[in-house]
C-alpha positions in Angstrom: 39.7 63.1 -51.7 37.4 65.7 -53.9 34.4 65.6 -51.3 36.8 66.2 -48.3 36.7 62.7 -46.9 39.6 61.3 -44.6 41.1 58.0 -44.8 40.3 56.4 -41.4 43.7 56.1 -39.6 42.9 52.6 -37.7 41.2 49.2 -39.3 40.7 46.4 -36.6 39.9 42.8 -38.1 37.8 41.0 -35.7 37.4 36.7 -36.1 37.9 33.8 -34.8 41.9 32.3 -34.8 42.9 30.8 -38.2 40.7 33.0 -40.4 43.5 34.6 -42.1 43.8 38.1 -40.6 47.4 38.5 -40.6 47.7 37.2 -44.0 44.8 39.6 -45.3 46.7 42.5 -43.8 49.9 41.6 -45.6 48.2 40.9 -49.1 46.7 44.5 -48.5 49.6 46.2 -48.2 51.5 43.8 -50.9 48.9 45.2 -53.2 49.2 48.7 -52.4 52.7 48.4 -52.6 53.6 49.8 -49.2 56.1 48.9 -46.3 54.5 46.3 -43.8 55.4 46.8 -40.2 54.2 43.8 -38.4 54.4 43.4 -34.4 52.5 41.5 -31.9 50.4 43.0 -29.1 52.6 41.0 -26.6 56.0 42.5 -27.9 55.2 45.6 -26.4 54.5 44.4 -22.7 57.9 44.5 -20.8 58.6 44.0 -17.5 60.6 47.4 -17.2 58.2 50.6 -16.7 58.6 52.8 -19.8 60.3 50.3 -22.3 56.7 49.6 -24.0 55.8 52.9 -24.4 59.2 53.8 -26.0 59.2 51.1 -28.2 55.7 52.3 -29.3 57.2 55.8 -29.9 59.8 54.0 -32.1 57.2 52.0 -34.1 55.5 55.0 -35.1 58.3 57.2 -35.7 60.0 54.8 -37.9 56.5 54.4 -39.9 56.2 58.0 -40.4 59.6 58.1 -42.1 58.6 55.5 -44.4 55.2 56.7 -45.1 52.8 55.5 -47.0 52.9 52.2 -45.0 50.8 49.9 -42.8 51.4 49.1 -39.2 50.2 45.7 -38.1 49.2 44.6 -34.6 48.3 41.4 -34.1 46.8 40.0 -31.2 45.8 43.6 -30.1 43.8 42.1 -27.2 47.4 41.5 -25.6 47.9 45.4 -25.8 44.6 46.7 -25.6 42.8 45.0 -22.6 40.1 47.3 -21.1 42.3 49.0 -18.1 39.3 48.0 -15.9 39.8 44.4 -16.2 43.6 44.6 -15.0 44.8 43.2 -11.7 44.8 46.1 -9.3 48.2 46.9 -7.7 49.8 44.9 -11.0 52.8 46.6 -12.8 51.0 49.5 -15.1 53.5 48.9 -17.7 50.8 47.6 -20.0 48.7 50.7 -19.4 51.2 53.1 -20.3 52.1 51.4 -23.3 48.3 51.3 -24.2 48.1 55.2 -23.3 51.0 56.1 -25.9 49.5 54.0 -28.4 46.3 56.0 -27.8 48.2 59.2 -28.3 50.4 58.1 -31.2 47.0 57.6 -33.2 45.7 60.6 -32.0 48.5 62.5 -34.1 48.0 60.6 -37.3 46.4 62.5 -40.0 46.6 59.7 -42.3 45.3 62.1 -45.5 48.5 63.5 -45.1 51.3 61.1 -43.9 49.6 57.6 -45.1 50.3 55.8 -42.1 47.4 53.3 -41.5 47.4 51.2 -38.3 45.6 47.8 -38.6 44.9 45.5 -36.2 43.9 41.9 -35.5 42.0 40.3 -32.5 39.7 37.6 -31.8 38.4 39.3 -28.2 36.8 42.0 -29.3 34.8 42.4 -26.1 37.7 43.1 -24.1 39.2 45.7 -26.1 39.5 49.1 -24.3 36.7 51.5 -25.1 39.1 54.1 -25.8 41.0 52.2 -28.2 37.6 51.9 -30.5 36.2 55.1 -30.0 35.9 57.1 -33.5 39.3 58.4 -34.6 41.4 55.2 -33.4 40.1 51.9 -34.3 36.8 53.0 -35.5 36.6 50.9 -38.9 35.6 47.3 -37.6 36.1 44.5 -40.6 34.5 40.9 -39.6 36.4 37.8 -40.8 34.1 34.9 -40.4 34.9 31.2 -40.8 34.7 30.3 -44.5 31.5 28.9 -46.1 31.5 25.7 -48.2 32.3 27.2 -51.2 35.5 29.4 -49.2 36.3 25.9 -47.7 36.7 24.3 -51.2 38.9 27.2 -52.7 41.0 26.8 -49.5 41.3 23.3 -49.9 42.3 23.6 -53.4 44.9 26.0 -52.7 46.4 23.4 -49.6 46.3 20.4 -51.8 47.8 21.8 -55.3 51.3 20.5 -54.1 50.1 17.1 -53.0 49.6 13.9 -55.0 46.0 13.1 -55.0 44.5 9.8 -55.1 41.6 9.4 -57.7 39.3 8.9 -54.9 39.6 12.1 -53.7 36.3 14.4 -53.7 37.2 17.8 -52.6 33.9 19.3 -52.4 32.7 16.6 -50.4 35.6 17.2 -47.9 34.5 20.7 -48.0 31.0 19.9 -47.2 32.2 17.5 -44.5 34.6 20.2 -42.7 32.0 22.6 -41.7 33.2 24.9 -39.2 36.8 24.6 -40.2 38.9 27.8 -40.6 41.8 28.1 -43.3 44.1 27.3 -41.0 42.5 24.1 -39.5 41.9 23.3 -43.5 45.4 23.4 -43.6 46.5 21.4 -41.1 43.8 19.1 -42.3 45.3 18.5 -45.5 49.0 18.3 -44.1 47.7 15.6 -41.5 46.2 13.5 -44.5 49.5 13.4 -46.4 51.4 12.1 -43.2 49.0 9.5 -43.2 49.6 8.2 -46.7 53.4 8.4 -45.8 52.6 6.0 -42.8 51.0 3.6 -45.4 53.9 3.8 -47.5 51.5 4.7 -50.6 52.4 7.4 -53.6 49.1 9.0 -53.6 46.8 10.5 -50.7 43.5 8.4 -50.6 40.2 9.6 -49.3 40.4 7.3 -46.5 43.5 9.2 -45.1 41.6 12.4 -45.4 38.6 10.8 -43.6 40.7 9.4 -40.7 42.3 12.9 -40.2 38.6 14.6 -40.2 37.3 12.5 -37.7 40.4 12.8 -35.4 40.0 16.7 -35.9 36.5 16.8 -35.3 36.7 14.1 -32.2 39.4 16.2 -30.5 38.2 19.8 -31.0 34.2 18.9 -31.3 33.1 16.3 -29.7 29.7 14.9 -30.4 29.9 16.0 -34.0 31.7 12.8 -35.4 28.3 11.0 -36.1 27.4 13.6 -38.3 30.6 13.5 -40.0 30.3 9.7 -40.3 26.6 9.9 -42.3 28.2 12.8 -44.8 31.5 10.7 -45.4 29.6 7.2 -45.7 28.2 7.8 -49.3 30.7 6.3 -52.0 33.5 8.7 -51.9 33.9 9.4 -55.5 34.4 12.5 -57.6 
């Protein structure tokens, strides 16, 4: 502030699905102790022309009254798709809503009113150039898939309420689940718990995790099951 710098009005988080973009936005608002306005890009795509633009104006007006605050627009590509990619002759409601959003963001002076707009998308390449130009969503934050240490930390969070057997090795699972997002790791832990219930056991075994992991892999990543089998073929102790 002393140097005269202006806070960015727009922050865009880009990353694969399930990497925690929405969760990160909520955490940032909570840590800053400011109101959090959540919406999805599809919330503004209406059948009737003008309805989405009016809703956008109402959102920014409400946020300005509650400032400082964070506006979070999830799945921004549903609203901010390049206008050149839209079907010719189709309903231009989405385009009018996008234009209204651009106008609302141009009216923000975050150094005075404290409104920060955050967006999330996994399709950055199709966003309209006017949306990501300086002064709008000009602060780009890339959220990558977790590395092995990150996967281990995520597994520890999602298994802390589960009853794990003595043979379960979370480090080995983290190494085997290469390329898994945080949401997939949460689903993996839950699937292992379901399999243990089906087996009528009181604890979740490594075999439950192994079978769930192999099913996840063969269903979503064809051809990678062989490498997982080699990783999981060693004695599963840890």
